[in-house]
A tleap script that builds the chain and sets N, CA, C and O, in Angstrom:
source leaprc.protein.ff14SB
mol = sequence {
  NMET THR ASP LYS ASN GLN ALA GLU TRP LEU
  LEU VAL GLN GLN SER TYR ASP LYS GLN GLU
  GLN GLN ALA LEU TRP LEU LYS ILE ILE SER
  ILE LEU VAL TRP LEU TRP LEU LEU LYS ASN
  ALA ALA GLY LEU GLU LEU GLN LEU GLY ILE
  ILE GLY LEU PHE TRP LEU HIE GLU ALA LEU
  LEU LYS THR TRP GLN GLN ARG ALA ALA ASP
  ARG LEU LEU GLN LEU GLU GLN ALA ILE LEU
  GLN ALA GLN ASP ILE GLY CYS GLN TRP HIE
  SER GLN TRP GLN TYR GLN ARG GLN PRO PRO
  LEU GLN LEU ILE LEU GLY TYR ALA ARG GLN
  ALA ALA LYS PRO THR VAL ALA VAL THR TYR
  LEU ALA LEU ILE ALA ALA SER LEU LEU ARG
  VAL TRP CLEU
}
set mol.1.N position { 0.861 -1.176 0.000 }
set mol.1.CA position { 0.000 0.000 0.000 }
set mol.1.C position { 0.905 1.235 0.000 }
set mol.1.O position { 1.861 1.324 0.770 }
set mol.2.N position { 0.580 2.182 -0.880 }
set mol.2.CA position { 1.366 3.410 -0.906 }
set mol.2.C position { 0.828 4.392 0.120 }
set mol.2.O position { -0.320 4.308 0.556 }
set mol.3.N position { 1.691 5.322 0.491 }
set mol.3.CA position { 1.275 6.324 1.464 }
set mol.3.C position { 0.125 7.169 0.936 }
set mol.3.O position { -0.774 7.538 1.691 }
set mol.4.N position { 0.150 7.484 -0.384 }
set mol.4.CA position { -0.932 8.288 -0.955 }
set mol.4.C position { -2.251 7.535 -0.927 }
set mol.4.O position { -3.286 8.113 -0.596 }
set mol.5.N position { -2.228 6.267 -1.266 }
set mol.5.CA position { -3.459 5.458 -1.206 }
set mol.5.C position { -3.984 5.401 0.218 }
set mol.5.O position { -5.180 5.572 0.456 }
set mol.6.N position { -3.092 5.162 1.152 }
set mol.6.CA position { -3.472 5.031 2.546 }
set mol.6.C position { -4.059 6.347 3.078 }
set mol.6.O position { -5.092 6.349 3.747 }
set mol.7.N position { -3.391 7.451 2.773 }
set mol.7.CA position { -3.869 8.760 3.242 }
set mol.7.C position { -5.217 9.103 2.619 }
set mol.7.O position { -6.121 9.579 3.306 }
set mol.8.N position { -5.350 8.861 1.323 }
set mol.8.CA position { -6.625 9.174 0.668 }
set mol.8.C position { -7.736 8.276 1.198 }
set mol.8.O position { -8.848 8.751 1.431 }
set mol.9.N position { -7.460 6.995 1.391 }
set mol.9.CA position { -8.494 6.091 1.900 }
set mol.9.C position { -9.006 6.579 3.242 }
set mol.9.O position { -10.214 6.596 3.480 }
set mol.10.N position { -8.104 6.972 4.112 }
set mol.10.CA position { -8.491 7.432 5.436 }
set mol.10.C position { -9.362 8.688 5.351 }
set mol.10.O position { -10.377 8.784 6.041 }
set mol.11.N position { -8.976 9.637 4.522 }
set mol.11.CA position { -9.756 10.871 4.383 }
set mol.11.C position { -11.123 10.618 3.748 }
set mol.11.O position { -12.126 11.187 4.178 }
set mol.12.N position { -11.158 9.769 2.730 }
set mol.12.CA position { -12.429 9.485 2.058 }
set mol.12.C position { -13.357 8.706 2.983 }
set mol.12.O position { -14.565 8.943 2.987 }
set mol.13.N position { -12.811 7.786 3.762 }
set mol.13.CA position { -13.639 7.034 4.710 }
set mol.13.C position { -14.235 7.957 5.769 }
set mol.13.O position { -15.404 7.821 6.129 }
set mol.14.N position { -13.437 8.888 6.262 }
set mol.14.CA position { -13.945 9.859 7.239 }
set mol.14.C position { -15.029 10.732 6.616 }
set mol.14.O position { -16.031 11.041 7.260 }
set mol.15.N position { -14.826 11.124 5.372 }
set mol.15.CA position { -15.828 11.928 4.668 }
set mol.15.C position { -17.122 11.136 4.480 }
set mol.15.O position { -18.216 11.669 4.665 }
set mol.16.N position { -16.989 9.869 4.113 }
set mol.16.CA position { -18.153 8.998 3.932 }
set mol.16.C position { -18.957 8.897 5.235 }
set mol.16.O position { -20.182 9.017 5.231 }
set mol.17.N position { -18.255 8.679 6.336 }
set mol.17.CA position { -18.927 8.569 7.634 }
set mol.17.C position { -19.599 9.880 8.031 }
set mol.17.O position { -20.705 9.877 8.571 }
set mol.18.N position { -18.935 10.989 7.764 }
set mol.18.CA position { -19.495 12.295 8.098 }
set mol.18.C position { -20.750 12.568 7.251 }
set mol.18.O position { -21.714 13.148 7.751 }
set mol.19.N position { -20.744 12.160 5.987 }
set mol.19.CA position { -21.915 12.348 5.135 }
set mol.19.C position { -23.098 11.528 5.639 }
set mol.19.O position { -24.242 11.970 5.536 }
set mol.20.N position { -22.840 10.348 6.177 }
set mol.20.CA position { -23.920 9.542 6.746 }
set mol.20.C position { -24.516 10.244 7.962 }
set mol.20.O position { -25.733 10.281 8.143 }
set mol.21.N position { -23.644 10.793 8.779 }
set mol.21.CA position { -24.110 11.532 9.949 }
set mol.21.C position { -24.912 12.769 9.524 }
set mol.21.O position { -25.938 13.077 10.130 }
set mol.22.N position { -24.458 13.463 8.507 }
set mol.22.CA position { -25.184 14.634 8.020 }
set mol.22.C position { -26.559 14.253 7.476 }
set mol.22.O position { -27.526 14.993 7.660 }
set mol.23.N position { -26.651 13.116 6.815 }
set mol.23.CA position { -27.946 12.662 6.290 }
set mol.23.C position { -28.923 12.373 7.430 }
set mol.23.O position { -30.111 12.681 7.329 }
set mol.24.N position { -28.425 11.787 8.500 }
set mol.24.CA position { -29.290 11.522 9.649 }
set mol.24.C position { -29.751 12.826 10.302 }
set mol.24.O position { -30.919 12.955 10.668 }
set mol.25.N position { -28.850 13.784 10.448 }
set mol.25.CA position { -29.239 15.086 10.996 }
set mol.25.C position { -30.246 15.781 10.092 }
set mol.25.O position { -31.164 16.448 10.569 }
set mol.26.N position { -30.070 15.623 8.783 }
set mol.26.CA position { -31.006 16.230 7.844 }
set mol.26.C position { -32.415 15.667 8.033 }
set mol.26.O position { -33.393 16.412 7.980 }
set mol.27.N position { -32.521 14.363 8.252 }
set mol.27.CA position { -33.827 13.752 8.510 }
set mol.27.C position { -34.444 14.306 9.799 }
set mol.27.O position { -35.630 14.633 9.835 }
set mol.28.N position { -33.639 14.408 10.844 }
set mol.28.CA position { -34.146 14.937 12.119 }
set mol.28.C position { -34.615 16.379 11.945 }
set mol.28.O position { -35.693 16.744 12.413 }
set mol.29.N position { -33.814 17.188 11.279 }
set mol.29.CA position { -34.190 18.589 11.073 }
set mol.29.C position { -35.443 18.700 10.218 }
set mol.29.O position { -36.294 19.551 10.475 }
set mol.30.N position { -35.566 17.850 9.207 }
set mol.30.CA position { -36.764 17.913 8.357 }
set mol.30.C position { -38.019 17.577 9.163 }
set mol.30.O position { -39.065 18.192 8.957 }
set mol.31.N position { -37.929 16.617 10.069 }
set mol.31.CA position { -39.084 16.280 10.910 }
set mol.31.C position { -39.413 17.431 11.852 }
set mol.31.O position { -40.582 17.766 12.045 }
set mol.32.N position { -38.383 18.036 12.438 }
set mol.32.CA position { -38.618 19.163 13.342 }
set mol.32.C position { -39.224 20.358 12.607 }
set mol.32.O position { -40.126 21.013 13.129 }
set mol.33.N position { -38.740 20.641 11.417 }
set mol.33.CA position { -39.307 21.743 10.620 }
set mol.33.C position { -40.746 21.428 10.251 }
set mol.33.O position { -41.607 22.306 10.298 }
set mol.34.N position { -41.011 20.183 9.884 }
set mol.34.CA position { -42.382 19.790 9.534 }
set mol.34.C position { -43.315 19.966 10.737 }
set mol.34.O position { -44.429 20.471 10.600 }
set mol.35.N position { -42.847 19.545 11.910 }
set mol.35.CA position { -43.665 19.728 13.121 }
set mol.35.C position { -43.904 21.213 13.397 }
set mol.35.O position { -45.002 21.599 13.797 }
set mol.36.N position { -42.899 22.032 13.188 }
set mol.36.CA position { -43.049 23.467 13.374 }
set mol.36.C position { -44.066 24.036 12.379 }
set mol.36.O position { -44.880 24.889 12.732 }
set mol.37.N position { -44.010 23.556 11.140 }
set mol.37.CA position { -44.982 24.001 10.132 }
set mol.37.C position { -46.401 23.609 10.549 }
set mol.37.O position { -47.330 24.399 10.384 }
set mol.38.N position { -46.576 22.412 11.081 }
set mol.38.CA position { -47.897 21.984 11.542 }
set mol.38.C position { -48.384 22.866 12.682 }
set mol.38.O position { -49.538 23.293 12.706 }
set mol.39.N position { -47.492 23.129 13.621 }
set mol.39.CA position { -47.853 23.949 14.777 }
set mol.39.C position { -48.304 25.350 14.342 }
set mol.39.O position { -49.195 25.939 14.953 }
set mol.40.N position { -47.694 25.865 13.303 }
set mol.40.CA position { -48.013 27.206 12.816 }
set mol.40.C position { -49.036 27.201 11.687 }
set mol.40.O position { -49.211 28.206 10.999 }
set mol.41.N position { -49.705 26.077 11.499 }
set mol.41.CA position { -50.788 25.930 10.514 }
set mol.41.C position { -50.371 26.360 9.116 }
set mol.41.O position { -51.114 27.056 8.423 }
set mol.42.N position { -49.182 25.943 8.708 }
set mol.42.CA position { -48.717 26.254 7.360 }
set mol.42.C position { -49.558 25.494 6.338 }
set mol.42.O position { -50.068 24.411 6.624 }
set mol.43.N position { -49.695 26.059 5.171 }
set mol.43.CA position { -50.470 25.433 4.106 }
set mol.43.C position { -49.800 24.184 3.558 }
set mol.43.O position { -48.599 23.974 3.725 }
set mol.44.N position { -50.598 23.371 2.906 }
set mol.44.CA position { -50.108 22.117 2.341 }
set mol.44.C position { -48.998 22.363 1.312 }
set mol.44.O position { -48.015 21.624 1.266 }
set mol.45.N position { -49.161 23.400 0.494 }
set mol.45.CA position { -48.154 23.686 -0.534 }
set mol.45.C position { -46.794 23.969 0.099 }
set mol.45.O position { -45.769 23.484 -0.380 }
set mol.46.N position { -46.787 24.759 1.177 }
set mol.46.CA position { -45.538 25.060 1.863 }
set mol.46.C position { -44.943 23.804 2.486 }
set mol.46.O position { -43.737 23.574 2.389 }
set mol.47.N position { -45.772 22.998 3.119 }
set mol.47.CA position { -45.278 21.754 3.722 }
set mol.47.C position { -44.634 20.860 2.670 }
set mol.47.O position { -43.527 20.356 2.861 }
set mol.48.N position { -45.342 20.668 1.554 }
set mol.48.CA position { -44.815 19.792 0.502 }
set mol.48.C position { -43.554 20.372 -0.124 }
set mol.48.O position { -42.628 19.633 -0.458 }
set mol.49.N position { -43.518 21.681 -0.283 }
set mol.49.CA position { -42.325 22.322 -0.839 }
set mol.49.C position { -41.104 22.154 0.055 }
set mol.49.O position { -40.012 21.847 -0.424 }
set mol.50.N position { -41.293 22.354 1.346 }
set mol.50.CA position { -40.185 22.199 2.295 }
set mol.50.C position { -39.727 20.748 2.350 }
set mol.50.O position { -38.528 20.470 2.358 }
set mol.51.N position { -40.676 19.829 2.389 }
set mol.51.CA position { -40.324 18.402 2.390 }
set mol.51.C position { -39.527 18.074 1.128 }
set mol.51.O position { -38.519 17.370 1.187 }
set mol.52.N position { -39.986 18.587 -0.011 }
set mol.52.CA position { -39.285 18.341 -1.274 }
set mol.52.C position { -37.864 18.881 -1.266 }
set mol.52.O position { -36.954 18.234 -1.784 }
set mol.53.N position { -37.665 20.053 -0.687 }
set mol.53.CA position { -36.313 20.620 -0.613 }
set mol.53.C position { -35.392 19.764 0.251 }
set mol.53.O position { -34.239 19.527 -0.109 }
set mol.54.N position { -35.902 19.303 1.391 }
set mol.54.CA position { -35.093 18.428 2.239 }
set mol.54.C position { -34.775 17.117 1.522 }
set mol.54.O position { -33.657 16.608 1.611 }
set mol.55.N position { -35.759 16.580 0.816 }
set mol.55.CA position { -35.564 15.328 0.078 }
set mol.55.C position { -34.496 15.511 -0.997 }
set mol.55.O position { -33.612 14.668 -1.152 }
set mol.56.N position { -34.580 16.604 -1.732 }
set mol.56.CA position { -33.586 16.900 -2.765 }
set mol.56.C position { -32.195 17.047 -2.150 }
set mol.56.O position { -31.214 16.529 -2.683 }
set mol.57.N position { -32.121 17.744 -1.044 }
set mol.57.CA position { -30.826 17.938 -0.392 }
set mol.57.C position { -30.217 16.603 0.034 }
set mol.57.O position { -29.021 16.376 -0.145 }
set mol.58.N position { -31.042 15.725 0.596 }
set mol.58.CA position { -30.504 14.420 0.993 }
set mol.58.C position { -30.095 13.595 -0.223 }
set mol.58.O position { -29.111 12.858 -0.165 }
set mol.59.N position { -30.836 13.710 -1.319 }
set mol.59.CA position { -30.455 12.987 -2.542 }
set mol.59.C position { -29.086 13.458 -3.036 }
set mol.59.O position { -28.260 12.647 -3.456 }
set mol.60.N position { -28.854 14.761 -2.983 }
set mol.60.CA position { -27.544 15.286 -3.375 }
set mol.60.C position { -26.456 14.759 -2.443 }
set mol.60.O position { -25.397 14.326 -2.897 }
set mol.61.N position { -26.719 14.797 -1.161 }
set mol.61.CA position { -25.753 14.322 -0.171 }
set mol.61.C position { -25.443 12.836 -0.375 }
set mol.61.O position { -24.283 12.427 -0.320 }
set mol.62.N position { -26.472 12.044 -0.607 }
set mol.62.CA position { -26.272 10.608 -0.804 }
set mol.62.C position { -25.552 10.308 -2.117 }
set mol.62.O position { -24.835 9.312 -2.218 }
set mol.63.N position { -25.740 11.167 -3.127 }
set mol.63.CA position { -25.014 10.987 -4.382 }
set mol.63.C position { -23.525 11.214 -4.154 }
set mol.63.O position { -22.693 10.441 -4.629 }
set mol.64.N position { -23.193 12.271 -3.427 }
set mol.64.CA position { -21.783 12.518 -3.108 }
set mol.64.C position { -21.214 11.379 -2.280 }
set mol.64.O position { -20.066 10.976 -2.469 }
set mol.65.N position { -22.023 10.861 -1.359 }
set mol.65.CA position { -21.567 9.754 -0.535 }
set mol.65.C position { -21.329 8.505 -1.387 }
set mol.65.O position { -20.378 7.762 -1.143 }
set mol.66.N position { -22.176 8.274 -2.372 }
set mol.66.CA position { -21.990 7.120 -3.246 }
set mol.66.C position { -20.701 7.253 -4.051 }
set mol.66.O position { -19.996 6.269 -4.275 }
set mol.67.N position { -20.400 8.472 -4.483 }
set mol.67.CA position { -19.140 8.692 -5.194 }
set mol.67.C position { -17.950 8.400 -4.280 }
set mol.67.O position { -16.945 7.844 -4.721 }
set mol.68.N position { -18.069 8.775 -3.021 }
set mol.68.CA position { -17.002 8.474 -2.055 }
set mol.68.C position { -16.874 6.964 -1.876 }
set mol.68.O position { -15.762 6.441 -1.804 }
set mol.69.N position { -17.998 6.265 -1.804 }
set mol.69.CA position { -17.964 4.804 -1.655 }
set mol.69.C position { -17.306 4.156 -2.866 }
set mol.69.O position { -16.517 3.222 -2.724 }
set mol.70.N position { -17.628 4.650 -4.049 }
set mol.70.CA position { -16.996 4.115 -5.263 }
set mol.70.C position { -15.487 4.324 -5.228 }
set mol.70.O position { -14.718 3.444 -5.614 }
set mol.71.N position { -15.070 5.504 -4.758 }
set mol.71.CA position { -13.637 5.786 -4.679 }
set mol.71.C position { -12.971 4.886 -3.630 }
set mol.71.O position { -11.854 4.416 -3.843 }
set mol.72.N position { -13.638 4.646 -2.517 }
set mol.72.CA position { -13.082 3.744 -1.506 }
set mol.72.C position { -12.843 2.350 -2.092 }
set mol.72.O position { -11.815 1.724 -1.834 }
set mol.73.N position { -13.794 1.882 -2.873 }
set mol.73.CA position { -13.631 0.562 -3.494 }
set mol.73.C position { -12.465 0.554 -4.484 }
set mol.73.O position { -11.724 -0.425 -4.568 }
set mol.74.N position { -12.306 1.654 -5.235 }
set mol.74.CA position { -11.165 1.749 -6.155 }
set mol.74.C position { -9.840 1.733 -5.393 }
set mol.74.O position { -8.891 1.059 -5.793 }
set mol.75.N position { -9.791 2.476 -4.303 }
set mol.75.CA position { -8.565 2.518 -3.502 }
set mol.75.C position { -8.254 1.153 -2.904 }
set mol.75.O position { -7.100 0.725 -2.894 }
set mol.76.N position { -9.274 0.473 -2.410 }
set mol.76.CA position { -9.050 -0.848 -1.820 }
set mol.76.C position { -8.561 -1.842 -2.867 }
set mol.76.O position { -7.706 -2.680 -2.582 }
set mol.77.N position { -9.104 -1.748 -4.073 }
set mol.77.CA position { -8.644 -2.631 -5.152 }
set mol.77.C position { -7.201 -2.305 -5.516 }
set mol.77.O position { -6.401 -3.211 -5.749 }
set mol.78.N position { -6.865 -1.022 -5.566 }
set mol.78.CA position { -5.492 -0.620 -5.878 }
set mol.78.C position { -4.524 -1.084 -4.798 }
set mol.78.O position { -3.396 -1.475 -5.098 }
set mol.79.N position { -4.956 -1.043 -3.562 }
set mol.79.CA position { -4.112 -1.499 -2.463 }
set mol.79.C position { -3.835 -2.996 -2.604 }
set mol.79.O position { -2.704 -3.444 -2.412 }
set mol.80.N position { -4.872 -3.767 -2.940 }
set mol.80.CA position { -4.687 -5.218 -3.129 }
set mol.80.C position { -3.736 -5.521 -4.278 }
set mol.80.O position { -2.993 -6.502 -4.236 }
set mol.81.N position { -3.760 -4.672 -5.307 }
set mol.81.CA position { -2.919 -4.902 -6.489 }
set mol.81.C position { -1.603 -4.121 -6.433 }
set mol.81.O position { -0.843 -4.109 -7.401 }
set mol.82.N position { -1.341 -3.477 -5.309 }
set mol.82.CA position { -0.115 -2.693 -5.110 }
set mol.82.C position { 0.062 -1.610 -6.181 }
set mol.82.O position { 1.171 -1.377 -6.661 }
set mol.83.N position { -1.042 -0.954 -6.547 }
set mol.83.CA position { -1.000 0.156 -7.499 }
set mol.83.C position { -1.063 1.468 -6.739 }
set mol.83.O position { -1.560 1.524 -5.615 }
set mol.84.N position { -0.559 2.510 -7.355 }
set mol.84.CA position { -0.590 3.831 -6.735 }
set mol.84.C position { -1.586 4.706 -7.503 }
set mol.84.O position { -1.278 5.220 -8.579 }
set mol.85.N position { -2.792 4.866 -6.927 }
set mol.85.CA position { -3.794 5.730 -7.567 }
set mol.85.C position { -4.199 6.874 -6.650 }
set mol.85.O position { -5.118 7.627 -6.971 }
set mol.86.N position { -3.531 7.011 -5.524 }
set mol.86.CA position { -3.890 8.030 -4.551 }
set mol.86.C position { -3.766 9.438 -5.116 }
set mol.86.O position { -2.934 9.712 -5.981 }
set mol.87.N position { -4.606 10.312 -4.611 }
set mol.87.CA position { -4.588 11.741 -4.962 }
set mol.87.C position { -4.890 11.991 -6.443 }
set mol.87.O position { -4.332 12.907 -7.046 }
set mol.88.N position { -5.766 11.183 -7.020 }
set mol.88.CA position { -6.160 11.360 -8.418 }
set mol.88.C position { -7.678 11.323 -8.586 }
set mol.88.O position { -8.171 11.126 -9.697 }
set mol.89.N position { -8.412 11.508 -7.513 }
set mol.89.CA position { -9.860 11.342 -7.558 }
set mol.89.C position { -10.517 12.348 -8.490 }
set mol.89.O position { -11.330 11.959 -9.329 }
set mol.90.N position { -10.192 13.613 -8.369 }
set mol.90.CA position { -10.872 14.631 -9.171 }
set mol.90.C position { -10.537 14.519 -10.653 }
set mol.90.O position { -11.418 14.661 -11.501 }
set mol.91.N position { -9.291 14.270 -10.964 }
set mol.91.CA position { -8.937 14.130 -12.382 }
set mol.91.C position { -9.605 12.893 -12.978 }
set mol.91.O position { -10.037 12.913 -14.131 }
set mol.92.N position { -9.690 11.826 -12.202 }
set mol.92.CA position { -10.354 10.620 -12.685 }
set mol.92.C position { -11.848 10.859 -12.866 }
set mol.92.O position { -12.435 10.428 -13.858 }
set mol.93.N position { -12.468 11.557 -11.895 }
set mol.93.CA position { -13.902 11.836 -12.012 }
set mol.93.C position { -14.176 12.744 -13.200 }
set mol.93.O position { -15.140 12.531 -13.935 }
set mol.94.N position { -13.340 13.752 -13.393 }
set mol.94.CA position { -13.518 14.670 -14.519 }
set mol.94.C position { -13.410 13.919 -15.842 }
set mol.94.O position { -14.162 14.189 -16.779 }
set mol.95.N position { -12.478 12.981 -15.915 }
set mol.95.CA position { -12.290 12.192 -17.133 }
set mol.95.C position { -13.514 11.314 -17.413 }
set mol.95.O position { -13.884 11.125 -18.572 }
set mol.96.N position { -14.144 10.777 -16.364 }
set mol.96.CA position { -15.277 9.867 -16.513 }
set mol.96.C position { -16.621 10.558 -16.319 }
set mol.96.O position { -17.652 9.889 -16.253 }
set mol.97.N position { -16.626 11.884 -16.227 }
set mol.97.CA position { -17.852 12.624 -15.943 }
set mol.97.C position { -18.937 12.310 -16.969 }
set mol.97.O position { -18.683 12.243 -18.172 }
set mol.98.N position { -20.134 12.122 -16.467 }
set mol.98.CA position { -21.276 11.795 -17.313 }
set mol.98.C position { -21.938 13.081 -17.807 }
set mol.98.O position { -21.716 14.156 -17.249 }
set mol.99.N position { -22.752 12.962 -18.856 }
set mol.99.CA position { -23.508 14.133 -19.320 }
set mol.99.C position { -24.504 14.601 -18.251 }
set mol.99.O position { -24.870 13.819 -17.374 }
set mol.100.N position { -24.947 15.865 -18.313 }
set mol.100.CA position { -25.833 16.411 -17.276 }
set mol.100.C position { -27.084 15.570 -17.009 }
set mol.100.O position { -27.483 15.412 -15.855 }
set mol.101.N position { -27.700 15.036 -18.047 }
set mol.101.CA position { -28.907 14.232 -17.836 }
set mol.101.C position { -28.602 12.991 -16.999 }
set mol.101.O position { -29.395 12.619 -16.134 }
set mol.102.N position { -27.476 12.359 -17.245 }
set mol.102.CA position { -27.092 11.178 -16.460 }
set mol.102.C position { -26.815 11.547 -15.007 }
set mol.102.O position { -27.133 10.784 -14.095 }
set mol.103.N position { -26.218 12.730 -14.794 }
set mol.103.CA position { -25.978 13.183 -13.424 }
set mol.103.C position { -27.303 13.403 -12.692 }
set mol.103.O position { -27.446 13.022 -11.530 }
set mol.104.N position { -28.267 14.020 -13.376 }
set mol.104.CA position { -29.580 14.265 -12.777 }
set mol.104.C position { -30.279 12.943 -12.466 }
set mol.104.O position { -30.905 12.798 -11.416 }
set mol.105.N position { -30.171 11.990 -13.375 }
set mol.105.CA position { -30.764 10.675 -13.125 }
set mol.105.C position { -30.095 9.984 -11.932 }
set mol.105.O position { -30.749 9.241 -11.199 }
set mol.106.N position { -28.812 10.224 -11.738 }
set mol.106.CA position { -28.116 9.679 -10.575 }
set mol.106.C position { -28.676 10.247 -9.279 }
set mol.106.O position { -28.847 9.520 -8.301 }
set mol.107.N position { -28.966 11.559 -9.273 }
set mol.107.CA position { -29.582 12.173 -8.099 }
set mol.107.C position { -30.965 11.570 -7.852 }
set mol.107.O position { -31.339 11.306 -6.709 }
set mol.108.N position { -31.717 11.357 -8.926 }
set mol.108.CA position { -33.061 10.783 -8.790 }
set mol.108.C position { -32.991 9.354 -8.249 }
set mol.108.O position { -33.831 8.959 -7.440 }
set mol.109.N position { -32.007 8.583 -8.684 }
set mol.109.CA position { -31.846 7.214 -8.168 }
set mol.109.C position { -31.580 7.230 -6.665 }
set mol.109.O position { -32.117 6.406 -5.924 }
set mol.110.N position { -30.755 8.164 -6.226 }
set mol.110.CA position { -30.486 8.260 -4.789 }
set mol.110.C position { -31.745 8.670 -4.027 }
set mol.110.O position { -32.013 8.153 -2.942 }
set mol.111.N position { -32.516 9.596 -4.593 }
set mol.111.CA position { -33.749 10.054 -3.934 }
set mol.111.C position { -34.766 8.927 -3.818 }
set mol.111.O position { -35.572 8.909 -2.887 }
set mol.112.N position { -34.734 7.984 -4.759 }
set mol.112.CA position { -35.707 6.894 -4.776 }
set mol.112.C position { -35.306 5.723 -3.874 }
set mol.112.O position { -36.106 4.812 -3.661 }
set mol.113.N position { -34.098 5.735 -3.351 }
set mol.113.CA position { -33.699 4.640 -2.463 }
set mol.113.C position { -34.579 4.644 -1.222 }
set mol.113.O position { -34.853 5.705 -0.663 }
set mol.114.N position { -35.023 3.477 -0.787 }
set mol.114.CA position { -35.931 3.414 0.365 }
set mol.114.C position { -35.384 4.089 1.619 }
set mol.114.O position { -36.142 4.723 2.353 }
set mol.115.N position { -34.084 3.965 1.876 }
set mol.115.CA position { -33.527 4.568 3.079 }
set mol.115.C position { -33.553 6.092 3.028 }
set mol.115.O position { -33.537 6.749 4.069 }
set mol.116.N position { -33.592 6.649 1.839 }
set mol.116.CA position { -33.702 8.101 1.681 }
set mol.116.C position { -35.179 8.500 1.658 }
set mol.116.O position { -35.583 9.432 2.353 }
set mol.117.N position { -35.964 7.811 0.876 }
set mol.117.CA position { -37.339 8.227 0.597 }
set mol.117.C position { -38.311 8.020 1.756 }
set mol.117.O position { -39.289 8.760 1.867 }
set mol.118.N position { -38.075 7.050 2.610 }
set mol.118.CA position { -39.079 6.672 3.601 }
set mol.118.C position { -39.493 7.843 4.495 }
set mol.118.O position { -40.683 8.022 4.751 }
set mol.119.N position { -38.561 8.622 4.963 }
set mol.119.CA position { -38.888 9.743 5.850 }
set mol.119.C position { -39.758 10.760 5.133 }
set mol.119.O position { -40.754 11.229 5.684 }
set mol.120.N position { -39.390 11.098 3.920 }
set mol.120.CA position { -40.094 12.151 3.187 }
set mol.120.C position { -41.457 11.680 2.700 }
set mol.120.O position { -42.413 12.456 2.673 }
set mol.121.N position { -41.550 10.416 2.316 }
set mol.121.CA position { -42.857 9.880 1.935 }
set mol.121.C position { -43.797 9.843 3.135 }
set mol.121.O position { -44.989 10.122 3.002 }
set mol.122.N position { -43.261 9.497 4.311 }
set mol.122.CA position { -44.088 9.490 5.522 }
set mol.122.C position { -44.557 10.903 5.859 }
set mol.122.O position { -45.711 11.089 6.244 }
set mol.123.N position { -43.689 11.894 5.722 }
set mol.123.CA position { -44.089 13.275 5.993 }
set mol.123.C position { -45.126 13.764 4.986 }
set mol.123.O position { -46.072 14.459 5.356 }
set mol.124.N position { -44.953 13.407 3.727 }
set mol.124.CA position { -45.934 13.784 2.702 }
set mol.124.C position { -47.280 13.139 3.005 }
set mol.124.O position { -48.319 13.796 2.948 }
set mol.125.N position { -47.256 11.844 3.328 }
set mol.125.CA position { -48.510 11.133 3.639 }
set mol.125.C position { -49.182 11.757 4.857 }
set mol.125.O position { -50.400 11.932 4.864 }
set mol.126.N position { -48.415 12.093 5.876 }
set mol.126.CA position { -48.992 12.702 7.076 }
set mol.126.C position { -49.580 14.072 6.761 }
set mol.126.O position { -50.643 14.421 7.275 }
set mol.127.N position { -48.910 14.843 5.930 }
set mol.127.CA position { -49.430 16.152 5.523 }
set mol.127.C position { -50.736 16.013 4.767 }
set mol.127.O position { -51.689 16.750 5.022 }
set mol.128.N position { -50.782 15.077 3.844 }
set mol.128.CA position { -51.994 14.856 3.054 }
set mol.128.C position { -53.148 14.353 3.928 }
set mol.128.O position { -54.289 14.790 3.780 }
set mol.129.N position { -52.831 13.436 4.832 }
set mol.129.CA position { -53.874 12.915 5.725 }
set mol.129.C position { -54.465 13.999 6.605 }
set mol.129.O position { -55.670 14.006 6.856 }
set mol.130.N position { -53.637 14.911 7.074 }
set mol.130.CA position { -54.144 16.013 7.911 }
set mol.130.C position { -55.119 16.902 7.139 }
set mol.130.O position { -56.071 17.436 7.709 }
set mol.131.N position { -54.872 17.054 5.839 }
set mol.131.CA position { -55.758 17.895 5.032 }
set mol.131.C position { -57.045 17.149 4.715 }
set mol.131.O position { -58.124 17.742 4.740 }
set mol.132.N position { -56.950 15.870 4.418 }
set mol.132.CA position { -58.102 15.109 3.971 }
set mol.132.C position { -58.977 14.615 5.113 }
set mol.132.O position { -60.142 14.286 4.890 }
set mol.133.N position { -58.450 14.555 6.320 }
set mol.133.CA position { -59.254 14.033 7.429 }
set mol.133.C position { -59.783 15.118 8.314 }
set mol.133.O position { -60.478 14.835 9.291 }
savepdb mol mol.pdb
quit
């Protein structure tokens, strides 16, 4: 294992863990904001808009986290093969960058993952039920 691979792996792993923690805080904050909106009798449109913004933000965060996970796997493979690929993440990503539509679809895939969507779908359902009942 090269020092660059080792150093990058450690930093990317810490970043990955921090992004997971941020996603959990985002869910907690979205629930608290939703409760505050209910307490202040905010309209359905505002509730759904705020929920949508939080959902989009988490999808972006999870997309970045997935890129970090992909890089961790590349580093681990390089370590097993005694290759030196450390400190080349951005140039490699730029070289393999997808067209804008593919990037947007990647964000949508992250938003549709059950672990991301469940909180926001529950908040949307609760908002709708409050209006209809």
